N, C-alpha and C positions, 0 to 999 in steps of 0.2 A: 429669420428671427426678427421680431419687431423691435423698434427702438424703445428702451425702457426708461421711464422717468420715475425715480424712487422718491417716496415721501420722506419727511424728516425722520419718522419712526423707523421706516425700512432702512434708511441709511445708517441709523444708529445700530440696528441689529446686524447689518452687514459689516460694520466696523468691528463689532464685538466678535463676529465670526473670524474676521481676518486677523484679529489679535489673539485668538485662541491658540493654545499649544497642544501638541499630542500628549496623551497621558503617559507619564514615564512608566516603562515596563509593561504597557498594555498595547495590544494590537489595534484597538478601536478607540475612537474618541468618546468623550463622556456624554451622559444624558443631556447635559446642558446644550450640546451642539444640536441635538434633535429638537430641543425646546426652542432654540433660536430659529432653526429651519422652519418649524411649524408657525412661528410668528411671521415669516416671510411668505410661506406657501402653506396655508392651513390644510391639514389632512385629518383623516379619521384614524390613521395609524401610520407610524414611522418606525423603521428598524434598520439596523446595520448588522451584517453578518461577516464572519471571518472564516473562509473556507479554503481547503487545500485542493490540489489538482485531482484528488480522488473523490471529492465531494464531501469530505469530512468537515462538518461545521464545528469549530472548537470554541468560538466565542460569539456572543450575540448581545445587542443592546436594543431595547424596544421602548417605545413611548406610545401610550394610548391617550391622546389629548382629551381634555374635558372642556365643556363650555364654561364651566365655573372655576377654572383654575388650571393648574399644570397637568393634572391627570395622573394616570398610573404609569410609573416608569420602572423598568427592570433591566439590570445588567446581569447577564448569565454567562457562566463558563460551562459550555455544553460539549458533548461528544456524540453527535448524531450524524447519521449518514443521509445525504440528500442526493438524489439521482441527477439533479440539475436539469438542463445545463445552466451554467452561470455565464453571463455575458459581460464583456468589457464595453465601456461606453454606456450610452443611454439606450434602454429598451423600454419602449412605450407599449405595454402589453395590449392595450385596447386596439392598437393598429396591427398587431400580429397575433391574431387569435390562435392560430395553429401552434406557434411557439409558446404562447401562454399556456395552452392546455397541456403541451408536452412537459412544461415545467410545474404543472400542478396549480396554475393560476386560473381560476374560473370566475369570469366577470359577467354580470348582467349588462345589457346595452347601456344602462345609465351609470354604471360604475367605471372607475378608472384606476390605473395602477402603473407606476413607473419604477424602474430599477436603474441604478447608475453604478457600474462596476469599474474598479481600478486594479491594476496589477499591484501586488504587494510583495516585493522580493521575487525570487525565481519560481516559487511554488505555491503562492497563495493569492487569493483574490478577496478584496473587501467590496461588498455590495450594499449600497444604500437602497432602501425600499420606501416608496410613498404610496399610500392607499387612500382612496376616496370612495365613498358610497353615495350613489344618487346624483353625482355631478362630475363633470369632466374638468381636467386641468385646462386653463385658458392659455392661449399663445403667450401672453404676458408672463404667466407663472412659469411656463416652460423656459422662457428667456431668462428669468431670474435664476432658475436652477442651473442653467447653462453658465450663467455668470459666476455662481459660487462653486462650480465644479472643481477648479484648481484648489480651492480652499479645502474642500471635502477630501481631495486626494492627499493633501499635505497632512491632514489631521489623523490619517490612518498610519499606524506604525506596524512594521513587520513583527518585531519581537523585542524583548528587553535588550538594551544595549549595555555594555560594560561601562565602568566608570571612565569617563573621558576627561582630558585635561581641562581644568577650570578656565584656562585662557582662551578656549574656543568661544567665539562669539555666537550669538543666536543665528546670524546669517550663515556662518560656517557650519554650524550643526545642521541647519536646514539643507545646505548643499550636500553634506555627507549622507543625510537620510535619503535624499533623492538619488544619490549615487548607489546606495545600498538597495534601492528599489529598482535598479536597472536602467535608470534614465541616462541619456547622453547629455553632454553639455548643452547642446542645442535645445533639447527638450526641457532641461531645467531652466534655461534662459527664457524660453517661451512661456512656461508656466509661472515664472516669477517676475515677468515683465522686466528682465534685465538683459544687458548685452552679454553675448557669449564671452567676451573678454573679461567682464566683471565676474561671471561665474568661474572662469578659469583662475582668476586671481584669488577668489575666496577659497577655492579648492587647493591651490598651491599653499596658501597660508595654513589651511587645515592639515594638509599632509605634513608640513613642517612640524606642526605642534604634535601630531600623532607619532612622529618619528618614522614616517614611511615616505616612499617616493612615487607611488602610483596608485590608481584607483583599486586595483586588485588587492594590494596589500592593505589599503584603507578599509575595504569591505571586510577582509579577514579580521582586522583590528576591531571594527565595529561589532562583529559577531562574537568577540571574546576569545578567538582562537586563530592562530595562524595556519591551522590545518597542515602541519608539517608533512603529512603523508601525501599531499597532493603536489605535483610539480606545477610550474607556472601555467603550462598549457591546460592542464586539467582544471585548475582554478578558473582560468579565463573562460573556458567552455561552460563550467558550472554556473558562473555568475553572469555570463552574457546571455544565456538562454532566456527566452521570453515565453511566459505561459500563454496558453490559448484557452478559450472557454471549455469547461469540462461538462 
């Protein structure tokens, strides 16, 4: 990846993205996030989809940018089946034509398309899509998208959370959301640019405020149920499993 020097305008957009919060009760970020992404890396179409491991797309956000303004934006609650596959990480479709065709992505030699997927809980994936017609993404633009990747992951929520103690700080809530997404303390620390000891301290404080003593109980609390029918091993196995591309 090339070294990236951002302009003043790009730095302002990046700061606004970093300061954005997930939409309460929604699995996907708002249209504004796509609008800011388009300001950093202009596209002909951007979208975000929320899909389970069977390929069922239950929510989608789309932005069709315009040269003379924001363009057409849509937030959809859908229930449609997609054969996939859905990939975790970055998929640059132009470089993998066979995979693109298998996923129903058909590009001319001058077109370009990117997908960035993240795990979202144990059984869902959130995938961002960036579409361009007639021109390719540059190495600099790819580096910018790599830079904002952790922000995009943080802005995707798995499902509505129950009422949580008002004493929870923003940092503690972010740590809990990361735990609910199946991340380890080391992965949370890397994505948040924090020391593992700092992550552990945030989680200890959050567990105390939630009235729980471990991450399994915290996850159950976040999901609004302690699932009394599951013993500890069943809970751990359910929440520790990691999804693979479908």
